[in-house]
All heavy atoms as a GROMACS GRO file, in nm:
protein
  609
    1MET      N    1  -2.621   0.691   0.265
    1MET     CA    2  -2.533   0.586   0.314
    1MET      C    3  -2.615   0.460   0.314
    1MET      O    4  -2.740   0.454   0.334
    1MET     CB    5  -2.487   0.613   0.454
    1MET     CG    6  -2.388   0.518   0.498
    1MET     SD    7  -2.331   0.521   0.665
    1MET     CE    8  -2.282   0.686   0.691
    2VAL      N    9  -2.547   0.345   0.287
    2VAL     CA   10  -2.610   0.216   0.275
    2VAL      C   11  -2.536   0.130   0.372
    2VAL      O   12  -2.412   0.128   0.393
    2VAL     CB   13  -2.580   0.166   0.125
    2VAL    CG1   14  -2.643   0.019   0.116
    2VAL    CG2   15  -2.642   0.256   0.029
    3LEU      N   16  -2.616   0.042   0.440
    3LEU     CA   17  -2.558  -0.054   0.532
    3LEU      C   18  -2.543  -0.191   0.460
    3LEU      O   19  -2.640  -0.244   0.404
    3LEU     CB   20  -2.649  -0.069   0.647
    3LEU     CG   21  -2.615  -0.172   0.767
    3LEU    CD1   22  -2.486  -0.125   0.826
    3LEU    CD2   23  -2.720  -0.188   0.868
    4LYS      N   24  -2.431  -0.239   0.460
    4LYS     CA   25  -2.388  -0.361   0.394
    4LYS      C   26  -2.329  -0.460   0.494
    4LYS      O   27  -2.270  -0.417   0.591
    4LYS     CB   28  -2.294  -0.338   0.278
    4LYS     CG   29  -2.350  -0.259   0.163
    4LYS     CD   30  -2.439  -0.336   0.093
    4LYS     CE   31  -2.515  -0.247  -0.017
    4LYS     NZ   32  -2.625  -0.315  -0.078
    5THR      N   33  -2.339  -0.590   0.458
    5THR     CA   34  -2.274  -0.689   0.540
    5THR      C   35  -2.170  -0.763   0.461
    5THR      O   36  -2.178  -0.802   0.338
    5THR     CB   37  -2.380  -0.797   0.589
    5THR    OG1   38  -2.485  -0.728   0.655
    5THR    CG2   39  -2.323  -0.905   0.674
    6PHE      N   40  -2.056  -0.786   0.520
    6PHE     CA   41  -1.941  -0.853   0.462
    6PHE      C   42  -1.902  -0.970   0.543
    6PHE      O   43  -1.897  -0.960   0.664
    6PHE     CB   44  -1.828  -0.758   0.435
    6PHE     CG   45  -1.850  -0.645   0.346
    6PHE    CD1   46  -1.892  -0.528   0.393
    6PHE    CD2   47  -1.839  -0.662   0.207
    6PHE    CE1   48  -1.919  -0.417   0.301
    6PHE    CE2   49  -1.863  -0.555   0.124
    6PHE     CZ   50  -1.906  -0.432   0.171
    7ASN      N   51  -1.856  -1.078   0.477
    7ASN     CA   52  -1.796  -1.185   0.551
    7ASN      C   53  -1.640  -1.162   0.554
    7ASN      O   54  -1.576  -1.157   0.446
    7ASN     CB   55  -1.810  -1.319   0.488
    7ASN     CG   56  -1.963  -1.356   0.485
    7ASN    OD1   57  -2.034  -1.334   0.590
    7ASN    ND2   58  -2.007  -1.409   0.379
    8VAL      N   59  -1.591  -1.153   0.681
    8VAL     CA   60  -1.443  -1.129   0.702
    8VAL      C   61  -1.392  -1.222   0.803
    8VAL      O   62  -1.457  -1.254   0.907
    8VAL     CB   63  -1.432  -0.977   0.749
    8VAL    CG1   64  -1.281  -0.944   0.765
    8VAL    CG2   65  -1.481  -0.881   0.658
    9ASP      N   66  -1.270  -1.270   0.779
    9ASP     CA   67  -1.204  -1.357   0.880
    9ASP      C   68  -1.207  -1.290   1.019
    9ASP      O   69  -1.168  -1.176   1.029
    9ASP     CB   70  -1.057  -1.386   0.835
    9ASP     CG   71  -0.991  -1.484   0.926
    9ASP    OD1   72  -1.017  -1.596   0.921
    9ASP    OD2   73  -0.914  -1.432   1.009
   10GLU      N   74  -1.243  -1.364   1.114
   10GLU     CA   75  -1.260  -1.311   1.253
   10GLU      C   76  -1.128  -1.251   1.312
   10GLU      O   77  -1.134  -1.148   1.381
   10GLU     CB   78  -1.318  -1.414   1.346
   10GLU     CG   79  -1.356  -1.365   1.480
   10GLU     CD   80  -1.427  -1.468   1.575
   10GLU    OE1   81  -1.482  -1.564   1.521
   10GLU    OE2   82  -1.419  -1.447   1.693
   11VAL      N   83  -1.023  -1.327   1.288
   11VAL     CA   84  -0.894  -1.275   1.336
   11VAL      C   85  -0.848  -1.139   1.274
   11VAL      O   86  -0.807  -1.059   1.346
   11VAL     CB   87  -0.780  -1.386   1.314
   11VAL    CG1   88  -0.646  -1.337   1.344
   11VAL    CG2   89  -0.812  -1.506   1.394
   12ILE      N   90  -0.868  -1.131   1.141
   12ILE     CA   91  -0.838  -1.015   1.064
   12ILE      C   92  -0.921  -0.892   1.116
   12ILE      O   93  -0.883  -0.786   1.142
   12ILE     CB   94  -0.850  -1.028   0.920
   12ILE    CG1   95  -0.756  -1.135   0.867
   12ILE    CG2   96  -0.838  -0.897   0.842
   12ILE    CD1   97  -0.615  -1.099   0.888
   13TYR      N   98  -1.058  -0.924   1.130
   13TYR     CA   99  -1.151  -0.823   1.187
   13TYR      C  100  -1.106  -0.772   1.317
   13TYR      O  101  -1.107  -0.647   1.329
   13TYR     CB  102  -1.294  -0.875   1.183
   13TYR     CG  103  -1.390  -0.775   1.238
   13TYR    CD1  104  -1.444  -0.690   1.150
   13TYR    CD2  105  -1.426  -0.779   1.375
   13TYR    CE1  106  -1.532  -0.591   1.198
   13TYR    CE2  107  -1.514  -0.689   1.423
   13TYR     CZ  108  -1.569  -0.596   1.338
   13TYR     OH  109  -1.655  -0.503   1.382
   14SER      N  110  -1.070  -0.867   1.408
   14SER     CA  111  -1.036  -0.822   1.541
   14SER      C  112  -0.908  -0.730   1.539
   14SER      O  113  -0.904  -0.636   1.605
   14SER     CB  114  -1.014  -0.952   1.626
   14SER     OG  115  -0.978  -0.919   1.750
   15LYS      N  116  -0.811  -0.775   1.460
   15LYS     CA  117  -0.690  -0.700   1.450
   15LYS      C  118  -0.702  -0.549   1.392
   15LYS      O  119  -0.657  -0.463   1.449
   15LYS     CB  120  -0.583  -0.775   1.372
   15LYS     CG  121  -0.526  -0.891   1.438
   15LYS     CD  122  -0.418  -0.955   1.348
   15LYS     CE  123  -0.357  -1.079   1.416
   15LYS     NZ  124  -0.259  -1.150   1.324
   16PHE      N  125  -0.792  -0.560   1.288
   16PHE     CA  126  -0.822  -0.422   1.218
   16PHE      C  127  -0.906  -0.343   1.316
   16PHE      O  128  -0.883  -0.217   1.320
   16PHE     CB  129  -0.887  -0.446   1.081
   16PHE     CG  130  -0.888  -0.318   1.007
   16PHE    CD1  131  -0.776  -0.269   0.963
   16PHE    CD2  132  -1.012  -0.263   0.972
   16PHE    CE1  133  -0.781  -0.151   0.880
   16PHE    CE2  134  -1.025  -0.148   0.904
   16PHE     CZ  135  -0.909  -0.095   0.857
   17SER      N  136  -0.998  -0.393   1.385
   17SER     CA  137  -1.084  -0.323   1.481
   17SER      C  138  -0.997  -0.267   1.582
   17SER      O  139  -1.009  -0.144   1.611
   17SER     CB  140  -1.186  -0.418   1.542
   17SER     OG  141  -1.264  -0.346   1.630
   18ASN      N  142  -0.911  -0.345   1.644
   18ASN     CA  143  -0.811  -0.286   1.739
   18ASN      C  144  -0.726  -0.175   1.688
   18ASN      O  145  -0.698  -0.084   1.749
   18ASN     CB  146  -0.729  -0.397   1.806
   18ASN     CG  147  -0.801  -0.488   1.890
   18ASN    OD1  148  -0.902  -0.449   1.952
   18ASN    ND2  149  -0.762  -0.610   1.907
   19PHE      N  150  -0.676  -0.200   1.562
   19PHE     CA  151  -0.595  -0.093   1.501
   19PHE      C  152  -0.672   0.030   1.486
   19PHE      O  153  -0.619   0.138   1.524
   19PHE     CB  154  -0.545  -0.138   1.360
   19PHE     CG  155  -0.481  -0.048   1.270
   19PHE    CD1  156  -0.349   0.002   1.286
   19PHE    CD2  157  -0.562   0.022   1.173
   19PHE    CE1  158  -0.298   0.090   1.210
   19PHE    CE2  159  -0.510   0.120   1.097
   19PHE     CZ  160  -0.371   0.155   1.110
   20CYS      N  161  -0.797   0.023   1.439
   20CYS     CA  162  -0.875   0.151   1.421
   20CYS      C  163  -0.904   0.212   1.558
   20CYS      O  164  -0.889   0.337   1.560
   20CYS     CB  165  -1.003   0.107   1.350
   20CYS     SG  166  -0.983   0.065   1.185
   21LYS      N  167  -0.937   0.146   1.660
   21LYS     CA  168  -0.968   0.189   1.788
   21LYS      C  169  -0.841   0.255   1.843
   21LYS      O  170  -0.847   0.374   1.904
   21LYS     CB  171  -1.019   0.090   1.890
   21LYS     CG  172  -1.150   0.042   1.865
   21LYS     CD  173  -1.189  -0.073   1.958
   21LYS     CE  174  -1.331  -0.128   1.917
   21LYS     NZ  175  -1.368  -0.248   1.985
   22THR      N  176  -0.728   0.193   1.840
   22THR     CA  177  -0.594   0.249   1.887
   22THR      C  178  -0.564   0.388   1.815
   22THR      O  179  -0.513   0.470   1.887
   22THR     CB  180  -0.481   0.147   1.866
   22THR    OG1  181  -0.513   0.036   1.928
   22THR    CG2  182  -0.350   0.201   1.913
   23ASN      N  183  -0.585   0.390   1.690
   23ASN     CA  184  -0.548   0.507   1.610
   23ASN      C  185  -0.662   0.608   1.599
   23ASN      O  186  -0.652   0.704   1.527
   23ASN     CB  187  -0.499   0.472   1.472
   23ASN     CG  188  -0.370   0.393   1.479
   23ASN    OD1  189  -0.268   0.447   1.519
   23ASN    ND2  190  -0.370   0.271   1.460
   24GLY      N  191  -0.781   0.575   1.658
   24GLY     CA  192  -0.897   0.672   1.658
   24GLY      C  193  -0.951   0.694   1.521
   24GLY      O  194  -0.980   0.813   1.490
   25ILE      N  195  -0.951   0.589   1.441
   25ILE     CA  196  -1.011   0.608   1.308
   25ILE      C  197  -1.130   0.520   1.293
   25ILE      O  198  -1.161   0.416   1.361
   25ILE     CB  199  -0.908   0.581   1.196
   25ILE    CG1  200  -0.859   0.438   1.222
   25ILE    CG2  201  -0.798   0.678   1.194
   25ILE    CD1  202  -0.748   0.397   1.113
   26SER      N  203  -1.224   0.558   1.191
   26SER     CA  204  -1.340   0.484   1.171
   26SER      C  205  -1.314   0.365   1.078
   26SER      O  206  -1.258   0.382   0.965
   26SER     CB  207  -1.438   0.583   1.099
   26SER     OG  208  -1.552   0.504   1.044
   27MET      N  209  -1.354   0.249   1.122
   27MET     CA  210  -1.326   0.127   1.044
   27MET      C  211  -1.402   0.133   0.904
   27MET      O  212  -1.353   0.107   0.794
   27MET     CB  213  -1.371   0.008   1.114
   27MET     CG  214  -1.348  -0.128   1.030
   27MET     SD  215  -1.412  -0.272   1.108
   27MET     CE  216  -1.307  -0.288   1.247
   28SER      N  217  -1.528   0.179   0.911
   28SER     CA  218  -1.618   0.195   0.784
   28SER      C  219  -1.550   0.294   0.696
   28SER      O  220  -1.553   0.265   0.577
   28SER     CB  221  -1.759   0.233   0.825
   28SER     OG  222  -1.768   0.351   0.900
   29LYS      N  223  -1.499   0.407   0.746
   29LYS     CA  224  -1.429   0.501   0.653
   29LYS      C  225  -1.307   0.439   0.587
   29LYS      O  226  -1.286   0.464   0.470
   29LYS     CB  227  -1.393   0.624   0.731
   29LYS     CG  228  -1.347   0.738   0.651
   29LYS     CD  229  -1.450   0.790   0.556
   29LYS     CE  230  -1.399   0.907   0.484
   29LYS     NZ  231  -1.492   0.960   0.381
   30GLN      N  232  -1.231   0.354   0.664
   30GLN     CA  233  -1.116   0.296   0.603
   30GLN      C  234  -1.161   0.190   0.489
   30GLN      O  235  -1.087   0.188   0.386
   30GLN     CB  236  -1.039   0.218   0.714
   30GLN     CG  237  -0.977   0.306   0.818
   30GLN     CD  238  -0.888   0.411   0.754
   30GLN    OE1  239  -0.790   0.381   0.676
   30GLN    NE2  240  -0.912   0.534   0.778
   31VAL      N  241  -1.263   0.131   0.510
   31VAL     CA  242  -1.311   0.035   0.409
   31VAL      C  243  -1.362   0.110   0.281
   31VAL      O  244  -1.328   0.084   0.167
   31VAL     CB  245  -1.432  -0.053   0.453
   31VAL    CG1  246  -1.492  -0.135   0.351
   31VAL    CG2  247  -1.379  -0.140   0.571
   32GLN      N  248  -1.427   0.221   0.300
   32GLN     CA  249  -1.473   0.308   0.201
   32GLN      C  250  -1.354   0.364   0.115
   32GLN      O  251  -1.343   0.361  -0.004
   32GLN     CB  252  -1.548   0.429   0.249
   32GLN     CG  253  -1.601   0.517   0.134
   32GLN     CD  254  -1.692   0.636   0.180
   32GLN    OE1  255  -1.759   0.615   0.278
   32GLN    NE2  256  -1.685   0.739   0.120
   33ILE      N  257  -1.243   0.408   0.190
   33ILE     CA  258  -1.129   0.459   0.130
   33ILE      C  259  -1.060   0.352   0.038
   33ILE      O  260  -1.021   0.380  -0.071
   33ILE     CB  261  -1.032   0.519   0.234
   33ILE    CG1  262  -1.080   0.645   0.292
   33ILE    CG2  263  -0.892   0.544   0.168
   33ILE    CD1  264  -1.008   0.697   0.414
   34PHE      N  265  -1.063   0.227   0.100
   34PHE     CA  266  -0.999   0.118   0.023
   34PHE      C  267  -1.081   0.098  -0.110
   34PHE      O  268  -1.019   0.074  -0.219
   34PHE     CB  269  -0.997  -0.006   0.100
   34PHE     CG  270  -0.970  -0.130   0.022
   34PHE    CD1  271  -0.840  -0.156  -0.006
   34PHE    CD2  272  -1.070  -0.220  -0.016
   34PHE    CE1  273  -0.812  -0.273  -0.082
   34PHE    CE2  274  -1.041  -0.329  -0.086
   34PHE     CZ  275  -0.905  -0.365  -0.121
   35MET      N  276  -1.210   0.096  -0.097
   35MET     CA  277  -1.294   0.067  -0.212
   35MET      C  278  -1.279   0.182  -0.324
   35MET      O  279  -1.267   0.150  -0.443
   35MET     CB  280  -1.447   0.064  -0.181
   35MET     CG  281  -1.482  -0.057  -0.105
   35MET     SD  282  -1.657  -0.055  -0.057
   35MET     CE  283  -1.672  -0.209   0.015
   36GLU      N  284  -1.274   0.300  -0.281
   36GLU     CA  285  -1.253   0.408  -0.375
   36GLU      C  286  -1.114   0.403  -0.441
   36GLU      O  287  -1.103   0.423  -0.563
   36GLU     CB  288  -1.256   0.544  -0.296
   36GLU     CG  289  -1.402   0.576  -0.252
   36GLU     CD  290  -1.403   0.707  -0.158
   36GLU    OE1  291  -1.306   0.751  -0.113
   36GLU    OE2  292  -1.516   0.748  -0.131
   37ALA      N  293  -1.015   0.363  -0.366
   37ALA     CA  294  -0.875   0.344  -0.424
   37ALA      C  295  -0.881   0.234  -0.529
   37ALA      O  296  -0.806   0.248  -0.636
   37ALA     CB  297  -0.773   0.318  -0.308
   38GLN      N  298  -0.964   0.130  -0.508
   38GLN     CA  299  -0.959   0.023  -0.598
   38GLN      C  300  -1.031   0.071  -0.729
   38GLN      O  301  -0.998   0.008  -0.844
   38GLN     CB  302  -1.036  -0.097  -0.548
   38GLN     CG  303  -0.967  -0.162  -0.431
   38GLN     CD  304  -0.828  -0.209  -0.463
   38GLN    OE1  305  -0.810  -0.279  -0.558
   38GLN    NE2  306  -0.736  -0.168  -0.383
   39LEU      N  307  -1.113   0.158  -0.729
   39LEU     CA  308  -1.191   0.209  -0.841
   39LEU      C  309  -1.122   0.322  -0.921
   39LEU      O  310  -1.157   0.354  -1.029
   39LEU     CB  311  -1.332   0.258  -0.808
   39LEU     CG  312  -1.417   0.140  -0.746
   39LEU    CD1  313  -1.548   0.205  -0.694
   39LEU    CD2  314  -1.448   0.040  -0.845
   40GLU      N  315  -1.022   0.383  -0.864
   40GLU     CA  316  -0.948   0.490  -0.932
   40GLU      C  317  -0.882   0.443  -1.046
   40GLU      O  318  -0.809   0.330  -1.051
   40GLU     CB  319  -0.859   0.558  -0.834
   40GLU     CG  320  -0.911   0.640  -0.726
   40GLU     CD  321  -0.811   0.708  -0.638
   40GLU    OE1  322  -0.690   0.706  -0.670
   40GLU    OE2  323  -0.852   0.760  -0.532
   41ASP      N  324  -0.866   0.522  -1.161
   41ASP     CA  325  -0.789   0.487  -1.267
   41ASP      C  326  -0.638   0.488  -1.242
   41ASP      O  327  -0.566   0.398  -1.288
   41ASP     CB  328  -0.823   0.581  -1.388
   41ASP     CG  329  -0.959   0.564  -1.443
   41ASP    OD1  330  -1.009   0.445  -1.426
   41ASP    OD2  331  -1.012   0.663  -1.501
   42GLU      N  332  -0.593   0.585  -1.174
   42GLU     CA  333  -0.459   0.600  -1.135
   42GLU      C  334  -0.452   0.625  -0.982
   42GLU      O  335  -0.451   0.739  -0.944
   42GLU     CB  336  -0.386   0.714  -1.215
   42GLU     CG  337  -0.383   0.694  -1.355
   42GLU     CD  338  -0.315   0.810  -1.427
   42GLU    OE1  339  -0.223   0.864  -1.376
   42GLU    OE2  340  -0.352   0.828  -1.546
   43PRO      N  341  -0.449   0.523  -0.906
   43PRO     CA  342  -0.450   0.541  -0.759
   43PRO      C  343  -0.333   0.634  -0.718
   43PRO      O  344  -0.224   0.630  -0.765
   43PRO     CB  345  -0.429   0.398  -0.703
   43PRO     CG  346  -0.454   0.308  -0.812
   43PRO     CD  347  -0.437   0.393  -0.942
   44GLU      N  348  -0.357   0.712  -0.616
   44GLU     CA  349  -0.255   0.797  -0.558
   44GLU      C  350  -0.174   0.728  -0.456
   44GLU      O  351  -0.225   0.658  -0.370
   44GLU     CB  352  -0.330   0.927  -0.501
   44GLU     CG  353  -0.230   1.035  -0.473
   44GLU     CD  354  -0.308   1.160  -0.418
   44GLU    OE1  355  -0.408   1.197  -0.492
   44GLU    OE2  356  -0.279   1.209  -0.309
   45ALA      N  357  -0.042   0.737  -0.484
   45ALA     CA  358   0.055   0.670  -0.382
   45ALA      C  359   0.064   0.756  -0.253
   45ALA      O  360   0.056   0.875  -0.268
   45ALA     CB  361   0.189   0.646  -0.442
   46ARG      N  362   0.086   0.689  -0.147
   46ARG     CA  363   0.106   0.757  -0.017
   46ARG      C  364   0.239   0.833  -0.025
   46ARG      O  365   0.333   0.798  -0.087
   46ARG     CB  366   0.117   0.651   0.097
   46ARG     CG  367  -0.015   0.604   0.130
   46ARG     CD  368  -0.021   0.509   0.256
   46ARG     NE  369   0.110   0.484   0.306
   46ARG     CZ  370   0.144   0.382   0.380
   46ARG    NH1  371   0.044   0.296   0.413
   46ARG    NH2  372   0.258   0.369   0.434
   47LYS      N  373   0.237   0.947   0.046
   47LYS     CA  374   0.356   1.039   0.056
   47LYS      C  375   0.478   0.967   0.096
   47LYS      O  376   0.589   0.984   0.047
   47LYS     CB  377   0.324   1.154   0.138
   47LYS     CG  378   0.435   1.255   0.146
   47LYS     CD  379   0.404   1.370   0.239
   47LYS     CE  380   0.518   1.462   0.261
   47LYS     NZ  381   0.499   1.570   0.351
   48GLU      N  382   0.467   0.876   0.204
   48GLU     CA  383   0.584   0.805   0.254
   48GLU      C  384   0.643   0.714   0.143
   48GLU      O  385   0.762   0.696   0.137
   48GLU     CB  386   0.543   0.727   0.374
   48GLU     CG  387   0.493   0.804   0.485
   48GLU     CD  388   0.344   0.830   0.485
   48GLU    OE1  389   0.269   0.756   0.412
   48GLU    OE2  390   0.299   0.926   0.550
   49TYR      N  391   0.557   0.654   0.064
   49TYR     CA  392   0.603   0.562  -0.033
   49TYR      C  393   0.676   0.631  -0.145
   49TYR      O  394   0.783   0.594  -0.188
   49TYR     CB  395   0.476   0.494  -0.104
   49TYR     CG  396   0.522   0.394  -0.207
   49TYR    CD1  397   0.584   0.270  -0.186
   49TYR    CD2  398   0.491   0.427  -0.344
   49TYR    CE1  399   0.612   0.181  -0.288
   49TYR    CE2  400   0.534   0.342  -0.447
   49TYR     CZ  401   0.586   0.226  -0.413
   49TYR     OH  402   0.621   0.143  -0.514
   50ILE      N  403   0.630   0.756  -0.186
   50ILE     CA  404   0.695   0.841  -0.296
   50ILE      C  405   0.827   0.881  -0.232
   50ILE      O  406   0.928   0.884  -0.307
   50ILE     CB  407   0.607   0.955  -0.320
   50ILE    CG1  408   0.480   0.919  -0.390
   50ILE    CG2  409   0.678   1.051  -0.412
   50ILE    CD1  410   0.488   0.838  -0.515
   51GLU      N  411   0.842   0.920  -0.105
   51GLU     CA  412   0.964   0.960  -0.055
   51GLU      C  413   1.068   0.860  -0.045
   51GLU      O  414   1.186   0.879  -0.067
   51GLU     CB  415   0.953   1.021   0.090
   51GLU     CG  416   0.872   1.152   0.100
   51GLU     CD  417   0.829   1.197   0.238
   51GLU    OE1  418   0.844   1.116   0.328
   51GLU    OE2  419   0.781   1.311   0.240
   52ARG      N  420   1.029   0.730  -0.009
   52ARG     CA  421   1.116   0.613  -0.017
   52ARG      C  422   1.165   0.586  -0.158
   52ARG      O  423   1.274   0.557  -0.172
   52ARG     CB  424   1.043   0.495   0.038
   52ARG     CG  425   1.098   0.444   0.170
   52ARG     CD  426   1.054   0.314   0.210
   52ARG     NE  427   0.904   0.327   0.241
   52ARG     CZ  428   0.824   0.226   0.260
   52ARG    NH1  429   0.865   0.114   0.266
   52ARG    NH2  430   0.699   0.245   0.278
   53LEU      N  431   1.070   0.604  -0.248
   53LEU     CA  432   1.116   0.570  -0.389
   53LEU      C  433   1.223   0.678  -0.436
   53LEU      O  434   1.317   0.648  -0.505
   53LEU     CB  435   0.994   0.583  -0.484
   53LEU     CG  436   0.913   0.461  -0.498
   53LEU    CD1  437   0.787   0.486  -0.592
   53LEU    CD2  438   0.987   0.344  -0.548
   54ASP      N  439   1.198   0.799  -0.394
   54ASP     CA  440   1.299   0.907  -0.432
   54ASP      C  441   1.434   0.880  -0.366
   54ASP      O  442   1.536   0.900  -0.437
   54ASP     CB  443   1.249   1.045  -0.378
   54ASP     CG  444   1.137   1.102  -0.472
   54ASP    OD1  445   1.119   1.052  -0.578
   54ASP    OD2  446   1.059   1.186  -0.418
   55LYS      N  447   1.438   0.833  -0.253
   55LYS     CA  448   1.575   0.793  -0.185
   55LYS      C  449   1.642   0.677  -0.260
   55LYS      O  450   1.760   0.688  -0.287
   55LYS     CB  451   1.554   0.750  -0.041
   55LYS     CG  452   1.519   0.862   0.054
   55LYS     CD  453   1.502   0.818   0.196
   55LYS     CE  454   1.478   0.932   0.285
   55LYS     NZ  455   1.455   0.874   0.428
   56ILE      N  456   1.557   0.584  -0.308
   56ILE     CA  457   1.610   0.475  -0.381
   56ILE      C  458   1.662   0.520  -0.515
   56ILE      O  459   1.773   0.482  -0.558
   56ILE     CB  460   1.509   0.359  -0.405
   56ILE    CG1  461   1.470   0.294  -0.270
   56ILE    CG2  462   1.552   0.261  -0.501
   56ILE    CD1  463   1.358   0.204  -0.264
   57ARG      N  464   1.588   0.596  -0.587
   57ARG     CA  465   1.623   0.654  -0.720
   57ARG      C  466   1.756   0.736  -0.707
   57ARG      O  467   1.829   0.743  -0.803
   57ARG     CB  468   1.520   0.743  -0.776
   57ARG     CG  469   1.392   0.655  -0.818
   57ARG     CD  470   1.294   0.752  -0.879
   57ARG     NE  471   1.173   0.674  -0.916
   57ARG     CZ  472   1.052   0.715  -0.890
   57ARG    NH1  473   1.023   0.828  -0.823
   57ARG    NH2  474   0.947   0.636  -0.922
   58LYS      N  475   1.778   0.798  -0.592
   58LYS     CA  476   1.899   0.888  -0.578
   58LYS      C  477   2.020   0.810  -0.526
   58LYS      O  478   2.130   0.866  -0.511
   58LYS     CB  479   1.867   1.007  -0.481
   58LYS     CG  480   1.770   1.102  -0.546
   58LYS     CD  481   1.733   1.208  -0.445
   58LYS     CE  482   1.631   1.294  -0.493
   58LYS     NZ  483   1.575   1.397  -0.404
   59GLY      N  484   2.009   0.675  -0.514
   59GLY     CA  485   2.119   0.588  -0.458
   59GLY      C  486   2.230   0.580  -0.561
   59GLY      O  487   2.223   0.620  -0.677
   60LYS      N  488   2.333   0.512  -0.511
   60LYS     CA  489   2.456   0.490  -0.589
   60LYS      C  490   2.438   0.366  -0.682
   60LYS      O  491   2.410   0.263  -0.608
   60LYS     CB  492   2.567   0.489  -0.515
   60LYS     CG  493   2.606   0.618  -0.438
   60LYS     CD  494   2.736   0.604  -0.352
   60LYS     CE  495   2.747   0.740  -0.285
   60LYS     NZ  496   2.872   0.731  -0.193
   61PHE      N  497   2.436   0.372  -0.802
   61PHE     CA  498   2.426   0.259  -0.890
   61PHE      C  499   2.533   0.239  -0.991
   61PHE      O  500   2.601   0.335  -1.021
   61PHE     CB  501   2.289   0.268  -0.970
   61PHE     CG  502   2.169   0.276  -0.885
   61PHE    CD1  503   2.111   0.397  -0.854
   61PHE    CD2  504   2.110   0.154  -0.837
   61PHE    CE1  505   1.999   0.405  -0.777
   61PHE    CE2  506   1.993   0.173  -0.756
   61PHE     CZ  507   1.942   0.291  -0.727
   62VAL      N  508   2.561   0.117  -1.031
   62VAL     CA  509   2.662   0.087  -1.117
   62VAL      C  510   2.590   0.062  -1.257
   62VAL      O  511   2.502  -0.019  -1.261
   62VAL     CB  512   2.747  -0.039  -1.076
   62VAL    CG1  513   2.845  -0.076  -1.184
   62VAL    CG2  514   2.809  -0.012  -0.944
   63ARG      N  515   2.635   0.127  -1.363
   63ARG     CA  516   2.576   0.106  -1.487
   63ARG      C  517   2.629  -0.012  -1.549
   63ARG      O  518   2.753  -0.034  -1.552
   63ARG     CB  519   2.602   0.224  -1.576
   63ARG     CG  520   2.538   0.211  -1.720
   63ARG     CD  521   2.540   0.344  -1.790
   63ARG     NE  522   2.496   0.326  -1.925
   63ARG     CZ  523   2.364   0.323  -1.961
   63ARG    NH1  524   2.266   0.334  -1.863
   63ARG    NH2  525   2.324   0.303  -2.084
   64ILE      N  526   2.544  -0.098  -1.605
   64ILE     CA  527   2.586  -0.230  -1.658
   64ILE      C  528   2.515  -0.233  -1.793
   64ILE      O  529   2.391  -0.240  -1.807
   64ILE     CB  530   2.534  -0.354  -1.574
   64ILE    CG1  531   2.608  -0.342  -1.438
   64ILE    CG2  532   2.570  -0.473  -1.653
   64ILE    CD1  533   2.557  -0.444  -1.344
   65ASP      N  534   2.598  -0.222  -1.903
   65ASP     CA  535   2.548  -0.228  -2.035
   65ASP      C  536   2.515  -0.374  -2.080
   65ASP      O  537   2.415  -0.399  -2.149
   65ASP     CB  538   2.638  -0.157  -2.136
   65ASP     CG  539   2.646  -0.001  -2.101
   65ASP    OD1  540   2.545   0.054  -2.078
   65ASP    OD2  541   2.763   0.047  -2.107
   66ASN      N  542   2.602  -0.459  -2.048
   66ASN     CA  543   2.579  -0.605  -2.093
   66ASN      C  544   2.594  -0.684  -1.971
   66ASN      O  545   2.705  -0.731  -1.925
   66ASN     CB  546   2.684  -0.642  -2.193
   66ASN     CG  547   2.663  -0.772  -2.259
   66ASN    OD1  548   2.608  -0.865  -2.187
   66ASN    ND2  549   2.695  -0.782  -2.379
   67PHE      N  550   2.490  -0.731  -1.906
   67PHE     CA  551   2.489  -0.800  -1.789
   67PHE      C  552   2.561  -0.941  -1.801
   67PHE      O  553   2.640  -0.981  -1.722
   67PHE     CB  554   2.338  -0.828  -1.735
   67PHE     CG  555   2.325  -0.892  -1.598
   67PHE    CD1  556   2.336  -0.818  -1.487
   67PHE    CD2  557   2.312  -1.031  -1.594
   67PHE    CE1  558   2.315  -0.878  -1.362
   67PHE    CE2  559   2.306  -1.083  -1.463
   67PHE     CZ  560   2.310  -1.012  -1.350
   68ALA      N  561   2.529  -1.006  -1.913
   68ALA     CA  562   2.584  -1.141  -1.939
   68ALA      C  563   2.731  -1.140  -1.947
   68ALA      O  564   2.799  -1.219  -1.898
   68ALA     CB  565   2.513  -1.201  -2.058
   69LYS      N  566   2.781  -1.039  -2.021
   69LYS     CA  567   2.931  -1.025  -2.043
   69LYS      C  568   2.990  -0.988  -1.904
   69LYS      O  569   3.098  -1.044  -1.865
   69LYS     CB  570   2.953  -0.911  -2.144
   69LYS     CG  571   3.100  -0.894  -2.166
   69LYS     CD  572   3.125  -0.782  -2.272
   69LYS     CE  573   3.268  -0.762  -2.295
   69LYS     NZ  574   3.290  -0.651  -2.390
   70ARG      N  575   2.931  -0.894  -1.834
   70ARG     CA  576   2.994  -0.853  -1.702
   70ARG      C  577   2.994  -0.971  -1.598
   70ARG      O  578   3.098  -0.982  -1.523
   70ARG     CB  579   2.917  -0.738  -1.650
   70ARG     CG  580   2.982  -0.688  -1.519
   70ARG     CD  581   2.906  -0.563  -1.471
   70ARG     NE  582   2.961  -0.513  -1.348
   70ARG     CZ  583   3.020  -0.392  -1.329
   70ARG    NH1  584   3.026  -0.312  -1.428
   70ARG    NH2  585   3.070  -0.363  -1.212
   71TYR      N  586   2.892  -1.050  -1.590
   71TYR     CA  587   2.885  -1.160  -1.496
   71TYR      C  588   2.902  -1.289  -1.542
   71TYR      O  589   2.874  -1.388  -1.480
   71TYR     CB  590   2.752  -1.139  -1.414
   71TYR     CG  591   2.747  -1.006  -1.342
   71TYR    CD1  592   2.671  -0.893  -1.383
   71TYR    CD2  593   2.817  -0.995  -1.216
   71TYR    CE1  594   2.678  -0.782  -1.313
   71TYR    CE2  595   2.814  -0.882  -1.144
   71TYR     CZ  596   2.748  -0.772  -1.186
   71TYR     OH  597   2.740  -0.650  -1.121
   72GLY      N  598   2.945  -1.312  -1.670
   72GLY     CA  599   2.974  -1.430  -1.725
   72GLY      C  600   2.856  -1.526  -1.749
   72GLY      O  601   2.865  -1.650  -1.720
   73LEU      N  602   2.751  -1.469  -1.791
   73LEU     CA  603   2.626  -1.560  -1.813
   73LEU      C  604   2.616  -1.590  -1.957
   73LEU      O  605   2.641  -1.525  -2.035
   73LEU     CB  606   2.498  -1.495  -1.757
   73LEU     CG  607   2.506  -1.467  -1.607
   73LEU    CD1  608   2.372  -1.386  -1.571
   73LEU    CD2  609   2.516  -1.588  -1.527
   0.00000   0.00000   0.00000
C-alpha cells in the first residue's frame, strides 16, 4: 500500500467524508474503486443502472420511420 496526497475541494471532501462515515465505508477504498473503474477497458455498470435500463427498454414506444415527414420538419 502507498500513501498519497491529493488536493480536493474542502466542501466536497467534507461531504464525501460524512457520506462514508454515515454508510460505514472506507473513503480510501472508495477512491481505489473509482481509480480501478477508470482503468477498466469495459467498466461494469451497477446493477441498479442495468435494471433501470431494462425498464426503459421494455417501455411503450411509437415506431417512427420518417421523423421529418411525421412531424413536418
